[in-house]
C-alpha positions as CSV (number, residue, x, y, z in Angstrom):
1,M,13.8,-1.7,8.3
2,R,12.3,0.2,10.8
3,T,8.7,-0.3,11.0
4,G,5.5,1.0,13.2
5,A,6.0,4.6,14.4
6,P,9.1,7.0,14.7
7,T,9.9,8.6,17.6
8,R,9.5,12.4,18.8
9,A,13.2,12.6,18.6
10,E,13.4,11.4,15.1
11,L,10.4,13.7,13.9
12,A,12.0,16.1,15.2
13,A,15.0,16.1,13.5
14,L,13.0,15.4,10.3
15,A,11.4,18.6,10.8
16,R,14.5,20.4,11.8
17,R,15.8,19.1,8.1
18,D,13.3,20.2,6.2
19,P,11.4,23.0,7.9
20,R,8.7,23.6,5.3
21,L,7.4,19.7,5.8
22,G,7.6,20.5,9.7
23,A,5.5,23.2,9.5
24,A,3.1,21.1,7.8
25,M,3.3,18.2,10.4
26,R,2.3,20.7,12.7
27,R,-0.7,21.5,10.8
28,V,-2.1,17.9,9.8
29,A,-2.7,14.9,12.1
30,P,-0.4,13.0,13.3
31,Y,1.6,10.1,11.2
32,P,-0.2,7.3,12.9
33,G,2.3,4.2,12.8
34,F,1.0,1.1,10.9
35,P,-0.3,-1.4,10.7
36,S,-2.8,0.0,12.3
37,G,-5.4,-2.2,11.6
38,H,-8.0,0.1,10.1
39,E,-6.6,1.2,7.0
40,H,-6.5,-2.1,5.5
41,P,-7.9,-4.2,7.6
42,A,-6.8,-7.8,6.5
43,D,-6.8,-11.7,8.0
44,S,-3.1,-12.1,6.6
45,H,-0.5,-11.2,4.0
46,F,-2.4,-13.0,1.1
47,H,-5.7,-11.0,2.0
48,A,-4.0,-8.0,1.9
49,L,-3.0,-8.4,-1.5
50,A,-6.0,-10.1,-2.8
51,R,-8.0,-7.1,-1.7
52,A,-5.4,-5.2,-3.6
53,V,-6.2,-7.1,-6.4
54,V,-9.9,-6.7,-6.3
55,H,-9.7,-3.2,-5.5
56,Q,-7.5,-2.1,-8.3
57,M,-9.7,0.7,-10.8
58,L,-12.9,0.4,-8.6
59,S,-14.7,2.5,-6.4
60,G,-14.8,1.9,-2.9
61,K,-18.5,0.7,-2.9
62,A,-17.9,-1.3,-5.9
63,A,-15.0,-3.4,-4.7
64,A,-16.4,-3.8,-1.2
65,T,-19.5,-5.5,-2.9
66,I,-17.2,-8.1,-5.0
67,H,-14.9,-8.3,-1.7
68,E,-17.9,-9.5,0.1
69,R,-19.6,-12.1,-2.4
70,L,-15.6,-13.5,-2.8
71,R,-16.3,-13.9,1.4
72,R,-19.0,-16.2,0.8
73,T,-17.8,-18.3,-1.7
74,T,-16.3,-20.1,1.0
75,P,-17.4,-21.4,4.4
76,G,-16.7,-19.0,7.5
77,P,-16.4,-15.3,8.0
78,R,-12.8,-15.1,6.5
79,F,-11.6,-14.2,3.0
80,P,-10.8,-17.5,1.1
81,T,-7.2,-19.1,1.6
82,A,-4.8,-19.0,-1.5
83,E,-5.8,-23.0,-1.6
84,Q,-9.6,-21.8,-1.1
85,I,-9.3,-19.6,-4.4
86,L,-7.0,-22.2,-6.4
87,A,-9.9,-24.8,-5.5
88,L,-12.9,-22.6,-6.8
89,D,-13.7,-22.7,-10.6
90,P,-12.7,-19.4,-11.9
91,A,-16.6,-19.1,-13.2
92,V,-17.2,-18.9,-9.4
93,L,-14.9,-15.9,-9.2
94,R,-16.1,-14.5,-12.3
95,G,-19.8,-14.4,-11.1
96,A,-18.4,-13.0,-7.9
97,G,-18.0,-9.6,-10.1
98,L,-14.1,-9.9,-10.9
99,S,-12.7,-9.5,-14.6
100,N,-10.8,-12.3,-16.3
101,A,-7.6,-10.2,-15.8
102,K,-8.4,-10.2,-11.9
103,V,-9.2,-13.9,-11.8
104,A,-6.1,-14.6,-13.5
105,A,-4.2,-12.2,-11.2
106,L,-5.9,-13.7,-8.1
107,R,-4.9,-17.1,-9.0
108,D,-1.6,-16.4,-10.0
109,L,-1.2,-14.4,-6.2
110,A,-2.4,-17.9,-4.8
111,T,-0.1,-20.2,-6.6
112,R,2.6,-18.0,-6.3
113,S,2.0,-18.0,-2.2
114,L,1.3,-21.6,-2.2
115,S,4.5,-22.2,-4.1
116,G,6.7,-20.1,-2.1
117,E,7.6,-17.7,-5.0
118,L,6.0,-15.0,-2.9
119,P,7.5,-15.8,0.6
120,L,4.6,-14.2,2.4
121,R,5.8,-15.4,5.9
122,R,9.4,-14.2,5.3
123,L,8.3,-10.7,3.8
124,A,8.1,-8.8,7.1
125,R,11.8,-9.7,7.8
126,L,13.2,-8.7,4.1
127,A,14.3,-5.7,3.2
128,D,12.0,-3.1,1.2
129,E,13.7,-3.7,-2.3
130,D,13.2,-7.5,-2.1
131,V,9.5,-7.3,-1.0
132,L,8.9,-5.3,-3.9
133,A,10.6,-7.5,-5.9
134,H,8.6,-10.6,-4.9
135,V,5.1,-8.6,-4.9
136,T,5.4,-7.1,-8.2
137,A,6.2,-10.6,-10.0
138,V,2.7,-11.5,-9.1
139,R,0.2,-10.7,-12.1
140,G,-1.5,-7.8,-12.1
141,L,0.3,-6.2,-8.9
142,G,2.4,-3.0,-10.0
143,E,4.7,-0.9,-7.9
144,W,2.3,1.5,-6.3
145,T,0.6,-1.6,-4.8
146,A,3.7,-3.1,-3.6
147,Q,4.9,0.5,-1.9
148,M,1.5,0.3,-0.3
149,F,1.6,-3.4,1.1
150,L,5.2,-2.0,2.6
151,L,3.4,1.3,4.2
152,F,0.2,0.1,5.5
153,R,0.5,-3.9,6.0
154,L,4.3,-4.1,6.8
155,G,4.6,-0.8,8.3
156,R,7.8,0.4,6.8
157,L,8.8,4.0,7.8
158,D,11.0,4.6,4.6
159,V,8.2,4.4,1.7
160,L,7.9,6.8,-1.0
161,P,5.4,6.4,-3.8
162,P,6.8,8.9,-6.7
163,H,4.2,8.2,-9.2
164,D,1.0,8.6,-6.5
165,L,-0.7,11.7,-8.1
166,G,-1.6,12.4,-3.9
167,V,1.9,12.6,-3.1
168,Q,2.7,14.6,-5.9
169,E,-0.1,17.3,-5.3
170,G,0.9,17.5,-1.6
171,L,4.5,18.2,-2.3
172,R,3.4,20.8,-5.2
173,R,1.3,22.5,-2.4
174,L,4.1,22.1,0.0
175,D,6.8,24.0,-2.1
176,G,3.9,25.9,-4.0
177,L,4.6,25.0,-7.3
178,R,3.0,26.1,-10.2
179,E,2.8,22.4,-11.4
180,R,3.1,18.6,-9.5
181,P,6.3,17.5,-9.8
182,K,8.0,14.8,-11.9
183,P,8.5,11.5,-10.1
184,K,12.5,11.9,-10.5
185,E,12.0,15.8,-8.9
186,L,9.8,14.0,-6.1
187,L,12.4,11.5,-5.5
188,A,15.2,14.0,-5.5
189,R,13.3,16.5,-3.4
190,A,12.2,13.7,-0.6
191,E,16.0,12.8,-0.2
192,V,15.8,15.0,2.9
193,W,13.1,12.8,4.6
194,R,15.2,9.9,4.8
195,P,14.8,7.6,6.9
196,L,11.4,8.3,7.2
197,R,10.2,9.0,4.2
198,S,6.3,7.6,5.2
199,V,5.8,10.3,7.0
200,G,6.6,12.5,4.1
201,T,4.3,10.4,1.9
202,W,1.4,10.9,4.9
203,V,2.0,14.4,5.0
204,M,1.3,14.5,1.4
205,W,-1.5,13.1,1.4
206,R,-3.0,14.9,4.5
207,L,-2.2,18.5,2.4
208,C,-4.5,17.2,-0.3
209,D,-7.0,16.5,2.3
210,A,-6.7,19.9,3.7
211,E,-8.8,21.7,0.7
């Protein structure tokens, strides 16, 4: 259950195991190691997941506007806590721009956080599979969101989101494929990247940025 940044020796071993990936690693920005504090800034694990709820299916600008409105619903500079979310009238949350579905998701997140069903304080000590199970049990939070939480918030080094179109497109470019690989094909191809599949995921995204 490694987190943070891999060592040079680990990266070199990965490049030897997959020479194509190794060549791509030399062309793109190096894996920064997470959590770095700039990709998904959040005050807490609760805030990080609540932010994910807000941002679902929205452009960055629209989501940022709603996020700021939510921040203003309670005193102080920080995003509302779970207790504060549940104390707010749902109409206030809708007034900030959240859909009914997102209001329900945010309240379920807050309820599970306070009851301990979602053990936020222990998540960093749990195995990846257990974190995925706890996060996806929350209404409105799917596997991809849980995987992004593992990668960016917890800094796990072996995360691969097989349904991510950017990762699929990156692998298509890496291997010179005519079509994007299916999730099962991507998972099989990326086995060689273990236990640093987060690095492979990062490189796939950067390959998409390069053109």
